[in-house]
NUDO-596704 format. One line per 2 residues: number of its first residue (from 1); for each residue x, y, z of C-alpha. Coordinates in steps of 0.001 Angstrom, whole numbers. Example, Ala and Ser with C-alpha at 12.3 -4.5 7.8 and 13.67 -1.06 7.14 Angstrom:
residues 2
1) 12300/-4500/7800  13670/-1060/7140
end
This chain:
residues 254
1) 13714/18703/8972  15382/21537/10913
3) 13132/20847/13923  14039/17157/13891
5) 17738/17941/13545  17414/20212/16571
7) 15605/17445/18458  18344/14921/17657
9) 21003/17400/18738  19089/18083/21944
11) 18850/14363/22739  22587/13905/22166
13) 23409/16981/24236  21188/15777/27076
15) 22734/12298/27034  26239/13764/26961
17) 25510/16049/29917  24350/13219/32171
19) 26782/11764/34714  29140/9282/33058
21) 28261/6216/35130  26871/2765/34391
23) 23466/4183/33393  24924/5971/30356
25) 26192/3713/27577  27242/3874/23938
27) 27495/1316/21145  29009/1050/17680
29) 28850/-1852/15275  28266/-3292/11837
31) 26025/-5930/10277  26195/-7812/6988
33) 22623/-6640/6256  20425/-4232/8222
35) 17178/-6141/8648  14295/-4365/10356
37) 11190/-6436/10990  12641/-8929/8560
39) 13055/-6517/5617  16456/-5280/4453
41) 16912/-1527/4851  20358/-1561/3234
43) 19705/-3252/-130  20971/-6589/1278
45) 24362/-4939/1837  26346/-4253/5045
47) 25455/-1339/7319  27211/702/10002
49) 25317/1382/13225  25685/3116/16572
51) 23830/4746/19415  23667/6086/22962
53) 21365/5147/25838  20584/6542/29256
55) 18564/4684/31885  17464/6062/35216
57) 18323/2803/36955  19345/-715/36032
59) 16218/-1841/37916  13865/287/35802
61) 12536/3825/35522  12797/6368/32722
63) 15115/5893/29748  16020/7723/26543
65) 18255/7092/23589  19310/7727/20029
67) 20408/5152/17462  21395/5358/13782
69) 22139/3076/10851  23081/3493/7223
71) 20238/2641/4814  19440/2578/1077
73) 15733/1767/747  14402/5325/386
75) 16633/6216/-2546  15841/2800/-4049
77) 12069/3408/-3797  12494/6556/-5872
79) 14640/4804/-8465  12107/1989/-8840
81) 9250/4459/-9337  11163/6906/-11536
83) 11667/9963/-9311  14225/11467/-6946
85) 13214/10419/-3414  16121/12268/-1843
87) 19485/11065/-690  18460/9699/2720
89) 21416/7520/3611  20786/7300/7358
91) 17976/6281/9680  17980/8035/13063
93) 15805/6660/15870  14907/8865/18856
95) 13128/7128/21707  12157/7365/25334
97) 9981/5539/27803  9538/3954/31186
99) 10254/428/32435  8807/-1078/35583
101) 7270/-4206/37048  3678/-5249/37625
103) 4730/-7961/40072  7747/-10141/40679
105) 8756/-11742/37370  6414/-9611/35229
107) 7847/-6406/33758  6480/-3734/31445
109) 7920/-1170/29050  6025/1743/27462
111) 7406/4475/25249  7509/6436/22018
113) 9851/6041/19051  10511/8500/16218
115) 12077/7154/13010  13735/10077/11237
117) 15215/9892/7729  17194/13088/7016
119) 16798/14384/3450  14068/11897/2537
121) 11698/13206/-124  9430/10244/-759
123) 6457/12623/-771  7726/14162/-4029
125) 5435/11514/-5517  2306/12226/-3404
127) 174/9707/-5280  2664/6961/-4397
129) 4222/7800/-1035  4026/9858/2121
131) 7155/11135/3876  9151/8264/5373
133) 9416/9729/8896  7281/7679/11292
135) 6212/7953/14939  5173/4902/16966
137) 4079/4310/20549  4724/912/22070
139) 4018/-1274/25044  5645/-4530/26097
141) 5250/-7185/28777  8106/-9482/29810
143) 7637/-12662/31786  10862/-14530/32474
145) 12725/-14842/29151  9665/-14062/26982
147) 8598/-10607/25751  5439/-9602/23867
149) 5481/-6102/22349  2909/-4067/20426
151) 3868/-979/18386  1265/1400/16955
153) 1888/4089/14323  582/7576/15087
155) 1550/8731/11593  1695/7289/8110
157) 4103/4377/8244  7477/4330/6476
159) 6166/6233/3457  3065/4122/2787
161) -5/6108/1719  -2835/6517/4265
163) -1123/4063/6608  -1712/5750/9963
165) -2646/3219/12671  -497/488/11175
167) 890/-1857/13820  3532/-4443/14612
169) 3149/-7334/17062  6374/-8966/18233
171) 6928/-12103/20314  10513/-12926/21267
173) 12556/-14648/23936  16140/-14851/25154
175) 17622/-18048/26561  21136/-18695/27794
177) 22363/-21922/26177  25758/-22203/27818
179) 28602/-19997/29046  26933/-16702/28085
181) 25772/-17777/24625  22232/-16459/24117
183) 19579/-17964/21834  16923/-15500/20627
185) 13840/-16788/18746  11407/-14214/17331
187) 8208/-13949/15311  6450/-10724/14326
189) 3480/-9505/12311  3602/-6182/10440
191) 204/-4797/9446  285/-1895/7001
193) -3019/-46/6759  -4271/1618/3579
195) -3669/823/-104  -322/-874/581
197) -2113/-3693/2415  -3833/-4755/-824
199) -504/-4524/-2678  1335/-6859/-291
201) 2637/-4491/2379  1595/-6650/5357
203) 3614/-9731/6260  5033/-11988/8982
205) 8730/-12179/9841  10669/-14687/11921
207) 14236/-15176/13072  16524/-17231/15255
209) 19670/-15615/16572  22650/-16537/18691
211) 25012/-14086/20373  27704/-13740/23018
213) 29100/-10759/24871  32897/-10867/25212
215) 33436/-8089/27786  31450/-5529/25779
217) 32287/-6918/22346  29146/-8690/21110
219) 29137/-11088/18160  25899/-12406/16678
221) 24497/-14517/13865  20799/-14475/13008
223) 18782/-16517/10510  16040/-14228/9175
225) 13035/-14873/6959  9621/-13474/5985
227) 6537/-14324/3961  6541/-10785/2521
229) 5389/-10103/-1031  8277/-10553/-3456
231) 7058/-7789/-5768  6416/-5214/-3019
233) 9724/-5473/-1157  12411/-5309/-3853
235) 15653/-3542/-4776  16045/-1588/-8050
237) 17602/-4722/-9567  14594/-6812/-8547
239) 16112/-8627/-5541  13675/-9588/-2782
241) 14570/-7710/414  12690/-10108/2680
243) 14429/-13263/1540  15852/-15854/3909
245) 19359/-14899/4993  22000/-15230/7671
247) 22916/-11858/9159  26202/-11584/11037
249) 26902/-8663/13345  29553/-7215/15631
251) 28937/-4525/18238  30983/-2888/20956
253) 29215/-1553/24069  31017/991/26235
end
């Protein structure tokens, strides 16, 4: 955990030391429910979020960033299974990659993403869970408004036993409806390898969002749903964390 804390600090220090121009940006915000790949990470409750990004150029090149959100699912997993999984209240994402173009109108994006959950101790129950920290590599192609992205886990995935090589396939698009209002349809497939697959860990998620940027202040509303297993993805009180919902968010970019 000390090494990852040092890595996060190094990323922040590097971002802060870069020239303060248009290629360095920050964001803070809140959502009524932090949904990741369709599943609530915050026990269906609101979450606070924020991050920093650096890009080599608006036209492409190297990029790096850090992003964080409040969560509750790790502590909940321990409560459901009768052990102390640690008080991991935050997810920290560290990522970097390269964006470019194959030809006019066809872009690509490749990179690596580390999901870090400080103070998570899911592996205190080694017959049930691995540590929650997860590393993925990803590649995406964008043609016009449509993006297809594939993410592949190099480690066990979000605490699931023997789940290395799990993957997520994402197809999304972004269309301007009118006057800066953006419509964002999405469908994704999460495949969890290992024993969790037989227990209901794999699923499909889908969403339809609308958003508008008011001079850096972004408001959004997204209808989210999944076909996830209702006994696998639950809160300690038995609520299904992949249920259909409307998630409202506000974010300020600066």
